[in-house]
LOBA-307095 format. One record per residue (C-alpha): residue number from 1; x, y, z. Coordinates in steps of 0.2 Angstrom, whole numbers, always signed. Example, Ala and Ser with C-alpha at 12.3 -4.5 7.8 and 13.67 -1.06 7.14 Angstrom:
BEGIN
+-----+-------+-------+-------+
|   i |  east | north |    up |
+-----+-------+-------+-------+
|   1 |   +62 |   -22 |   +39 |
|   2 |   +68 |    -5 |   +36 |
+-----+-------+-------+-------+
//
This chain:
BEGIN
+-----+-------+-------+-------+
|   i |  east | north |    up |
+-----+-------+-------+-------+
|   1 |   +15 |  +124 |   +37 |
|   2 |    +5 |  +119 |   +21 |
|   3 |    -7 |  +129 |   +13 |
|   4 |   -21 |  +122 |   +24 |
|   5 |   -14 |  +128 |   +40 |
|   6 |    -9 |  +110 |   +45 |
|   7 |   +10 |  +108 |   +51 |
|   8 |   +20 |   +93 |   +47 |
|   9 |   +25 |   +83 |   +62 |
|  10 |   +36 |   +66 |   +63 |
|  11 |   +22 |   +57 |   +69 |
|  12 |   +12 |   +58 |   +54 |
|  13 |   +15 |   +40 |   +47 |
|  14 |   +22 |   +33 |   +64 |
|  15 |   +20 |   +15 |   +65 |
|  16 |   +12 |   +12 |   +48 |
|  17 |   +28 |    +7 |   +37 |
|  18 |   +25 |   -12 |   +38 |
|  19 |    +6 |   -10 |   +34 |
|  20 |   +12 |    -4 |   +17 |
|  21 |   +21 |   -18 |   +13 |
|  22 |   +11 |   -31 |   +21 |
|  23 |    -4 |   -27 |    +9 |
|  24 |   -10 |   -11 |   +14 |
|  25 |    -7 |    -3 |    -2 |
|  26 |    -9 |   -11 |   -19 |
|  27 |    +7 |   -12 |   -30 |
|  28 |    +8 |    +2 |   -43 |
|  29 |    +6 |    -7 |   -60 |
|  30 |   +20 |   -11 |   -73 |
|  31 |    +9 |    +2 |   -83 |
|  32 |   +15 |   +16 |   -74 |
|  33 |   +33 |   +12 |   -78 |
|  34 |   +28 |    +8 |   -96 |
|  35 |   +21 |   +26 |   -97 |
|  36 |   +35 |   +34 |   -92 |
|  37 |   +48 |   +23 |  -102 |
|  38 |   +38 |   +28 |  -118 |
|  39 |   +37 |   +46 |  -114 |
|  40 |   +54 |   +49 |  -109 |
|  41 |   +65 |   +36 |  -117 |
|  42 |   +71 |   +30 |  -100 |
|  43 |   +86 |   +17 |  -105 |
|  44 |   +94 |   +15 |   -89 |
|  45 |  +104 |   +31 |   -88 |
|  46 |  +104 |   +46 |   -78 |
|  47 |   +98 |   +50 |   -60 |
|  48 |   +80 |   +48 |   -51 |
|  49 |   +76 |   +56 |   -36 |
|  50 |   +60 |   +50 |   -28 |
|  51 |   +52 |   +63 |   -14 |
|  52 |   +42 |   +56 |    -1 |
|  53 |   +45 |   +38 |    -7 |
|  54 |   +38 |   +29 |    +8 |
|  55 |   +44 |   +11 |    +8 |
|  56 |   +50 |   +12 |    -9 |
|  57 |   +34 |    +8 |   -20 |
|  58 |   +38 |   +18 |   -35 |
|  59 |   +55 |   +20 |   -31 |
|  60 |   +60 |    +1 |   -33 |
|  61 |   +49 |    +0 |   -49 |
|  62 |   +59 |   +13 |   -58 |
|  63 |   +76 |   +10 |   -51 |
|  64 |   +81 |    -3 |   -66 |
|  65 |   +78 |   +11 |   -78 |
|  66 |   +91 |   +22 |   -71 |
|  67 |  +109 |   +22 |   -66 |
|  68 |  +107 |   +30 |   -50 |
|  69 |   +92 |   +33 |   -38 |
|  70 |   +89 |   +43 |   -23 |
|  71 |   +74 |   +39 |   -11 |
|  72 |   +70 |   +52 |    +2 |
|  73 |   +56 |   +52 |   +16 |
|  74 |   +54 |   +60 |   +32 |
|  75 |   +49 |   +44 |   +41 |
|  76 |   +65 |   +33 |   +46 |
|  77 |   +53 |   +17 |   +48 |
|  78 |   +48 |   +19 |   +31 |
|  79 |   +66 |   +21 |   +25 |
|  80 |   +71 |    +5 |   +33 |
|  81 |   +57 |    -5 |   +26 |
|  82 |   +62 |    +2 |    +9 |
|  83 |   +80 |    -4 |   +13 |
|  84 |   +73 |   -20 |   +17 |
|  85 |   +63 |   -21 |    +2 |
|  86 |   +76 |   -17 |   -10 |
|  87 |   +88 |   -30 |    -3 |
|  88 |   +74 |   -43 |    -6 |
|  89 |   +72 |   -37 |   -23 |
|  90 |   +90 |   -36 |   -27 |
|  91 |   +90 |   -18 |   -31 |
|  92 |  +106 |   -10 |   -28 |
|  93 |  +107 |    +8 |   -35 |
|  94 |   +96 |   +16 |   -22 |
|  95 |  +103 |   +28 |    -9 |
|  96 |   +90 |   +31 |    +5 |
|  97 |   +90 |   +47 |   +13 |
|  98 |   +80 |   +54 |   +28 |
|  99 |   +75 |   +71 |   +22 |
| 100 |   +59 |   +82 |   +19 |
| 101 |   +54 |   +90 |    +3 |
| 102 |   +57 |  +105 |   +12 |
| 103 |   +76 |  +101 |   +13 |
| 104 |   +79 |  +101 |    -4 |
| 105 |   +90 |  +103 |   -12 |
| 106 |  +101 |   +97 |    +2 |
| 107 |  +118 |   +91 |    -6 |
| 108 |  +109 |   +79 |   -18 |
| 109 |  +116 |   +86 |   -34 |
| 110 |  +105 |   +86 |   -51 |
| 111 |   +93 |   +73 |   -57 |
| 112 |   +85 |   +67 |   -75 |
| 113 |   +68 |   +65 |   -67 |
| 114 |   +59 |   +69 |   -50 |
| 115 |   +45 |   +60 |   -44 |
| 116 |   +31 |   +63 |   -32 |
| 117 |   +18 |   +49 |   -29 |
| 118 |    +5 |   +51 |   -16 |
| 119 |   +17 |   +63 |    -8 |
| 120 |   +17 |   +81 |   -13 |
| 121 |    +1 |   +87 |    -4 |
| 122 |   +10 |   +85 |   +13 |
| 123 |   +23 |   +98 |   +10 |
| 124 |   +24 |  +117 |    +8 |
| 125 |   +21 |  +115 |   -12 |
| 126 |   +28 |  +131 |   -19 |
| 127 |   +44 |  +128 |    -9 |
| 128 |   +46 |  +111 |   -14 |
| 129 |   +42 |  +113 |   -33 |
| 130 |   +54 |  +127 |   -34 |
| 131 |   +68 |  +118 |   -26 |
| 132 |   +64 |  +103 |   -37 |
| 133 |   +65 |  +114 |   -52 |
| 134 |   +83 |  +119 |   -48 |
| 135 |   +88 |  +101 |   -47 |
| 136 |   +82 |   +96 |   -63 |
| 137 |   +95 |   +94 |   -78 |
| 138 |   +91 |  +104 |   -93 |
| 139 |   +77 |   +93 |  -102 |
| 140 |   +73 |   +85 |   -85 |
| 141 |   +56 |   +80 |   -79 |
| 142 |   +46 |   +81 |   -65 |
| 143 |   +33 |   +66 |   -62 |
| 144 |   +16 |   +68 |   -52 |
| 145 |    +7 |   +52 |   -50 |
| 146 |   -11 |   +54 |   -46 |
| 147 |   -17 |   +37 |   -39 |
| 148 |   -25 |   +29 |   -25 |
| 149 |   -18 |   +13 |   -18 |
| 150 |   -26 |    +9 |    -1 |
| 151 |   -43 |    +7 |    -7 |
| 152 |   -53 |    +5 |   -24 |
| 153 |   -68 |   +12 |   -28 |
| 154 |   -87 |    +6 |   -29 |
| 155 |   -91 |    -3 |   -45 |
| 156 |  -105 |   -12 |   -53 |
| 157 |   -94 |   -24 |   -63 |
| 158 |   -96 |   -43 |   -58 |
| 159 |   -84 |   -47 |   -44 |
| 160 |   -76 |   -64 |   -39 |
| 161 |   -78 |   -58 |   -22 |
| 162 |   -88 |   -46 |   -10 |
| 163 |   -82 |   -28 |   -11 |
| 164 |   -74 |   -22 |    +5 |
| 165 |   -86 |   -14 |   +17 |
| 166 |   -78 |    +3 |   +16 |
| 167 |   -93 |   +14 |   +23 |
| 168 |   -94 |    +2 |   +37 |
| 169 |   -75 |    +4 |   +39 |
| 170 |   -75 |   +22 |   +40 |
| 171 |   -89 |   +23 |   +51 |
| 172 |   -80 |   +11 |   +64 |
| 173 |   -63 |   +23 |   +64 |
| 174 |   -74 |   +38 |   +67 |
| 175 |   -82 |   +30 |   +81 |
| 176 |   -65 |   +26 |   +89 |
| 177 |   -55 |   +42 |   +83 |
| 178 |   -69 |   +55 |   +81 |
| 179 |   -77 |   +63 |   +66 |
| 180 |   -63 |   +75 |   +62 |
| 181 |   -50 |   +67 |   +50 |
| 182 |   -33 |   +65 |   +61 |
| 183 |   -15 |   +69 |   +54 |
| 184 |    +0 |   +67 |   +66 |
| 185 |    -4 |   +77 |   +81 |
| 186 |   -17 |   +88 |   +72 |
| 187 |   -31 |   +87 |   +60 |
| 188 |   -37 |   +91 |   +43 |
| 189 |   -54 |   +94 |   +44 |
| 190 |   -55 |   +99 |   +25 |
| 191 |   -43 |   +87 |   +19 |
| 192 |   -25 |   +89 |   +10 |
| 193 |   -26 |  +103 |    -3 |
| 194 |   -27 |  +101 |   -23 |
| 195 |   -23 |  +114 |   -36 |
| 196 |    -7 |  +105 |   -41 |
| 197 |    -6 |  +112 |   -59 |
| 198 |    -6 |  +130 |   -52 |
| 199 |    +8 |  +127 |   -40 |
| 200 |   +20 |  +119 |   -54 |
| 201 |   +16 |  +132 |   -66 |
| 202 |   +20 |  +145 |   -54 |
| 203 |   +37 |  +136 |   -51 |
| 204 |   +41 |  +138 |   -69 |
| 205 |   +35 |  +121 |   -76 |
| 206 |   +27 |  +118 |   -93 |
| 207 |   +13 |  +105 |   -94 |
| 208 |    +5 |   +93 |   -89 |
| 209 |    +9 |   +80 |  -102 |
| 210 |    -4 |   +68 |   -94 |
| 211 |    -2 |   +48 |   -98 |
| 212 |   -16 |   +37 |   -90 |
| 213 |   -14 |   +19 |   -84 |
| 214 |   -29 |    +8 |   -86 |
| 215 |   -40 |    +4 |   -71 |
| 216 |   -39 |   -14 |   -63 |
| 217 |   -49 |   -26 |   -53 |
| 218 |   -37 |   -34 |   -38 |
| 219 |   -41 |   -46 |   -25 |
| 220 |   -36 |   -42 |    -7 |
| 221 |   -37 |   -53 |    +8 |
| 222 |   -44 |   -49 |   +25 |
| 223 |   -26 |   -44 |   +32 |
| 224 |   -24 |   -33 |   +17 |
| 225 |   -39 |   -24 |   +23 |
| 226 |   -33 |   -22 |   +39 |
| 227 |   -17 |   -16 |   +34 |
| 228 |   -25 |    -4 |   +21 |
| 229 |   -34 |    +4 |   +37 |
| 230 |   -17 |    +6 |   +47 |
| 231 |    -7 |   +12 |   +33 |
| 232 |   -16 |   +30 |   +32 |
| 233 |   -11 |   +45 |   +41 |
| 234 |   -30 |   +47 |   +47 |
| 235 |   -29 |   +29 |   +57 |
| 236 |   -11 |   +24 |   +60 |
| 237 |    -9 |   +12 |   +73 |
| 238 |    -3 |   +26 |   +86 |
| 239 |   -16 |   +35 |   +85 |
| 240 |   -29 |   +21 |   +94 |
| 241 |   -17 |   +21 |  +109 |
| 242 |   -22 |    +8 |  +122 |
| 243 |   -38 |    +5 |  +111 |
| 244 |   -30 |    -2 |   +96 |
| 245 |   -32 |   -20 |   +99 |
| 246 |   -51 |   -18 |  +104 |
| 247 |   -51 |    -9 |   +87 |
| 248 |   -44 |   -22 |   +77 |
| 249 |   -53 |   -34 |   +84 |
| 250 |   -70 |   -25 |   +79 |
| 251 |   -63 |   -21 |   +62 |
| 252 |   -58 |   -40 |   +58 |
| 253 |   -76 |   -46 |   +65 |
| 254 |   -84 |   -33 |   +53 |
| 255 |   -74 |   -40 |   +37 |
| 256 |   -78 |   -58 |   +43 |
| 257 |   -96 |   -54 |   +41 |
| 258 |   -93 |   -45 |   +24 |
| 259 |   -84 |   -60 |   +18 |
| 260 |   -83 |   -76 |   +27 |
| 261 |   -70 |   -83 |   +15 |
| 262 |   -58 |   -68 |   +18 |
| 263 |   -56 |   -63 |    +1 |
| 264 |   -63 |   -46 |    -6 |
| 265 |   -62 |   -39 |   -25 |
| 266 |   -59 |   -21 |   -27 |
| 267 |   -58 |   -10 |   -44 |
| 268 |   -44 |    +2 |   -43 |
| 269 |   -48 |   +17 |   -56 |
| 270 |   -36 |   +22 |   -68 |
| 271 |   -19 |   +31 |   -63 |
| 272 |   -15 |   +48 |   -71 |
| 273 |    +5 |   +52 |   -74 |
| 274 |    +7 |   +71 |   -76 |
| 275 |   +24 |   +75 |   -84 |
| 276 |   +30 |   +93 |   -79 |
| 277 |   +45 |   +99 |   -90 |
| 278 |   +57 |  +112 |   -87 |
+-----+-------+-------+-------+
//
């Protein structure tokens, strides 16, 4: 159980793994890797552990900078997608394991770097942070990536295409799923917890040493917008049950009205990369 009182269950992201890969989440920019290379001198040696790796969004970007990589996730569909994408990218130094963060240290050994990218908030954070600290080599680093990749933020910038109608999409989701945020079989009316700095410090880490990666404007299709909705724990395909097709039809009509050409522009704000050291 997390600090919010919500308990994890295996259905949290059930059915959403493919939507990550088909455009539901914007890829991390190369600047994230560049920031870590500059800060940590990554040279192709050592081991990396990515906790809550999902379909390998960050894992596969960082893999060429290490000799050996482990990606763990609780969702078997995410790991299947990650393995497929690794083959497509010809990345061969990653091992995928179905584990929760709470299962650490398991039998995984020690690592030069451990990463959390949009995953730490789902875990028993004090327990996982303590376990990770014990798994890091002397001089090792725990990296927390603060990012939102499913959607951008409203902007006054001149854009090539309309911005997605995010408020209308959120209202449509509420009409189908109710006003309380869903999360697996449970709900999170107050959202996931913050205060990561206190958790890391209590586990014995020092920092953070923060690096920032500049924001950017991206172009997304109507299919990307649909996938972005289904990639969320609060609106996975499973949650809609037998109303899934009706919801998707309304969502696509809403997007068609907003952009008849089917193209959208989004501003994705800067990404903060926090380095916590042993």
